[in-house]
C-alpha positions in Angstrom: 117.3 105.0 105.6 115.6 101.7 104.6 113.4 101.9 107.7 112.2 105.4 106.8 111.4 104.5 103.2 109.5 101.4 104.4 107.5 103.5 106.9 106.6 106.0 104.1 105.5 103.3 101.8 103.4 101.7 104.5 101.5 105.0 104.8 100.4 104.8 101.2 99.1 101.3 101.4 95.4 100.4 101.4 93.7 101.0 104.7 91.4 98.0 104.2 94.0 95.5 105.2 93.0 93.0 107.9 94.9 93.6 111.1 95.7 90.3 112.7 97.7 89.3 115.7 101.5 89.4 115.1 101.4 92.0 112.4 104.0 94.8 112.7 102.7 98.4 112.5 103.6 102.0 113.0 101.3 104.6 114.7 100.8 107.3 112.1 97.8 109.6 112.8 97.3 112.1 109.9 100.3 110.6 108.1 102.8 111.6 110.9 104.6 108.6 112.4 104.5 108.9 116.2 105.4 105.4 117.3 107.5 102.7 115.5 107.5 98.9 115.2 104.5 97.9 117.3 102.9 94.4 117.2 99.2 93.9 116.9 97.9 91.9 119.9 94.1 92.0 119.3 91.4 93.6 117.2 88.0 94.6 118.6 85.4 96.4 116.4 84.3 98.6 119.3 87.7 99.5 120.8 90.0 99.3 117.9 93.4 97.6 117.7 95.5 96.7 120.7 99.1 97.3 119.8 102.1 96.4 122.0 105.1 98.7 121.6 108.7 97.7 122.4 109.0 100.8 124.6 105.9 102.3 126.2 103.5 99.4 126.9 100.4 99.0 124.8 97.6 101.1 123.4 94.1 100.7 121.9 94.2 102.7 118.6 92.0 103.3 115.6 92.7 101.0 112.6 92.9 104.1 110.3 95.8 105.5 112.3 98.0 102.4 111.8 100.4 101.7 108.9 101.6 98.2 108.3 105.3 97.7 108.2 106.6 95.5 105.2 
């Protein structure tokens, strides 16, 4: 339950946060969480944010589709 509440609160946070390596995030396009508990590996203005997932490898994603986990 605590994890669900934390995820919902993360969606409401300011999207202007700086995504730096080691930050924990969820993939939540359009407010719907699709992947949980990823770790930011790198940020590139042209490609987006590289996130490593505990299951499923890594993905380059848009900064706007990520929600920071508290």
